[in-house]
N, C-alpha and C positions, 0 to 999 in steps of 0.2 A: 399817559406818561409811564415811562419805565420805572420800576421800583429802584430805589437807591440803596447803596451799600457802603458802609464804612468797615474797614478791616483794622482790628487792633491787635498788635503784636507786642508782647512784653519780652524785652531782650535782657538777658543777663549772661554776659560772656559766652555768647552762642557761636562765636567763631564764624566759619564759613557757612554754617547752617542758615544764618540769617540771610546772607546773600543768595543762597540757593532757593530759599523760601520765596523771597521777593521776586526773583527771576521767574519762578513758576507762576506767580500771580499774573504777570504780564501774559504768559502763554495761556492762561485760563480765561482770558477775557471773552465775553460773549455779548452781542448787542441786545440781549433781552433784559439787561439791567444796566444801571449806571454806577460805576465805581467812583465815589466822591473822594474818599481819603483812605490812605494807608497810614495809620497812626502808629508809630513805633515809640514805645515808652521804654527808655533805657534805664535800668536800675543800677547805675554806677558801674557799668562794665569797664574792665581794665585790659581787655584783650584785643582792642582795635577792631572789633566786629562792626563798628559803625563806619569805618573808613571806606569800605567797598560799596556802600549803598548810596553814595551822594550823586552818582551820575546816571541814575535810572530816570527814564522818561515816564515817570509815574507821579501821581499826586501824593507824595510822601510828606507827612508832617512828623517832626521829631521832637519828642519831649525827653530831655536829659535830666534825670534826677541825680543829685549829688550823693545820695545814699540809696541803699537797696531798701525800698519801701514795701517790698512784698508784691506778690502777684495780684491779689485782690485789689489793693489800693491802686496799683499801676493800671489795671484794667479800667477801673472807674475814672482814673485820670484821662485815659485815652478816649473814653466814651462821653466825657462830660459835655463837650460842645457839639456833639453830633447832631446833624439835622436829617440823617438818613432814615429810611424805613426799616432797615435791618442792620444789625451789628454782627460781625463775625469775629470771635475771639480765636486767634490762630496761633499755635505754638511755632516758634522759629525752626524747630527740627522737623517740620512738615514740608511736603512739596505737593502742589496742586496739579491735577490733571485737567484736561479740557472740559470735563463735565462736573468738576468739583464745586463750582459756584452756581452756574445757572440752573442746574437741576433742583437743588434744594430750595433756591429762591423761588423758582416757578412753582414748586410744590406748595410752599407757604403762601404764595400769591393766589392759589386756587381757593375760591370762596368756600368750598366744601371743607377746607382744612382750617377754618378760622379758630377751631379749638386747639390747634397745635401751636404752641408758643416757641418751642425750641426744636431745632433739627440738627442731626449729626449724619455722618456718612461713613461708608466702609473705609476701614483703615488697613493699609497693606504694609508689611514690614520688608526688611532687606531680602528675605528669602521668598518674597511674593506670597507669603501666607497672610490670611485674613486675621487680624487681631480680634480676639473676642473680648471686647472692652466695654460693652454696655453693662449696666448694673441695675440691681433692684434696690429699692429703699431698704436699708438694713433695719432689722428689729433689734431691741436690746439683747435678746437671746442670741441672735446671729453674731453680734459683737463679742459676746462672751465665748462662744465656741470657736470663733476665729482666733481669739487670744490664746486658746488652748491648742491651736493647730489641728483641730478635729476635721477641718475641711480637707486637709492633706492626707490624714489617716483614713478617713471614711467619706470620700467625696460624694458618694451616692446618697448618704444619709444627711450629710452636712454640706450643703451647696456653698460655693465660694461667693464672695461679694460680687464678682463679675459673673455674667451668665455664660459659663463656659460650655454647657451642654448644647447650646444652640450654635449652629455654625456661622451665624451672622451673614447668611447669603440671601435672605429675603427681607422685605420691608415690614416693619411693624412698630406699633407703639411700645415704648419702653419707659421705665421709670427715669433712667438717666443715661444720656449720651456722654461720652468723654469730653473733657474740656480742651483737648488739643484742637478740635474743630467744633466750635460751639456757636451755631447760628441762631440768633434770638431776635424776635421782634423788638424794635426799639421802644415801642409803646409799653410792652411788657417789662422790659428792663427798667424803665422809669417807674412803673407801678411798684416794682420790687425794691426800689432805691438801690439798684445795682448789686454788686457783690458785697457781702458782709466782710468788712475789713478786719474783723477779729480773726479771720483766717489769713494768716500770712501767706501760706501756700498749702494746697491740698484741701480737699473736702469743700472748697468754695463752690465748685460746680455741682456737687451733690446737694448742697444747701440751697443753691439757687433753683435747681430743678424741683426740689421738694416744696419750696415756697411757691413756685409757679403752679405746681400741681394742686396745692391747697386753694389757689385762686381759680382752679378749673382749667388750667392750660397744661396740655400734655407735651411730652417729648417724643420725637419720632426719629427712628433709625431708618435711613434711606440707603439701602444696599445698591441702588441703581447708580449712585455716584461714589467716587472713591478719592482718597488721598494716600500719599506715602507718609508714614510716620516712623521716624527713627526710634522714638521711645527712650525714656531716661534722659536724653538730651544732656544739658550741662550739669544736672544734678547727679549724673553717674559718677562724676569726679569727686563728689562730696557725700558719700553714702551715709556717713554717720549723721551729718547735718540733715540729710533728707529723711532719715528714720526719725530723728527728733521732731521734725515738722509734721510728719505723718501722724505720729503718736499724739502730739500736742493738739493738732487740728481735729483728730478724732475725739479727743476729750472736749474740745470746744463745741463740736457738733452735738455730742451727746448731752452736754449740759444745757444747750439751747433747746433741744427738741424732746428730751425725755424728762420724766419726773425725777425727783431727788433720789429715790430709792434705786431706780434703774441706773442713774448716773453714777452713784457711788459704787454699785456693784461692778459696773464697767471699769470704773477707776481702779478698783482693787485688783481686778483681773489683769488690767493693762500693766499696772505697776509691779505686782507681786508674782504673777504667773506667766505672762506673755514672754518675758525675756528667755525663759528656759526652752520652750519649743523653738524659738528663733536660733538660739545658740546650738541646740542639738542638730537642727537642720543644717546649719553652717558647718558643724563638725563632720556630718555625714558627707557633705560635699567636699570636705577637705580644704576649706577656705579659711585660713587663719586671719586674713584681712577682713573678711566679713564678721568674724567673731569679735575682733577689736572694734569694728564699726558699730556693732550692736552694743557693746559695752560703753563706748563713747557716746552713742546716741542716747542711751538711757541715762547716762551721767548728766548730759545736757538737760534732759527732761526733768530729772529730779532736782537739778539746780534751779530750773525755772519755776517749779511748783513749790518747793520747800524753802528756797532762799530768797 
């Protein structure tokens, strides 16, 4: 029997991206697998992005939340009743190509790859460049020097969170593939109890990959298949809020996986040191909007932590 697949898409004011994404799913069909459901979990969108998707000849299931419950919780909602062999968590600002689905599914189906639990594919941007978006599991030291911006000043000494020196043109095992295209065995997702809903958005994919790794399941980057990914998506419109969630989720991750000393060191550097390299970088770029976004983002973070 063919392996089965459910695709989960979390939508929040994605506009035309959602329509284009679902259109591409139809074009990516291949007889080597069975697509059971495309589950769209809408987090209280107000842009009419759901209106265009009702006439697709596809097995679409729609879950409409009255509030924005966050990415992790919405993903778990979408996966809750799945009976498929594989789950694909797909961002609405992506578009699939003909090889985007069947190649990674067939890769995971290969018996010799039983230790691979999660698969990602090559990501192409608007200029046809390959996004270098696989990442290594960060150490406490890495979080501290990232807070100081040392990765930008001395990139050869202080590597970024993303593996930028590698061109992403070959297949390999990695610590983490990006959550924009996150293909995982359903059995593994259940073992892990899904995404940790303490992450409203950001770091939930890193956390899931790390927990999978601790169970002996690796993540694999498959350069033989590709998707288009806009990047930023709807959060590009709310940069201050995006920064707030990035910072808060980083602290959630560190508190969960590190000892108290390392967590408090990262906390101190995040709160008291990190704003200044961010503001200096924005000043050098001449972006007043980004400076205000940083200030507002940190104000939201401080309000969440101390009030």
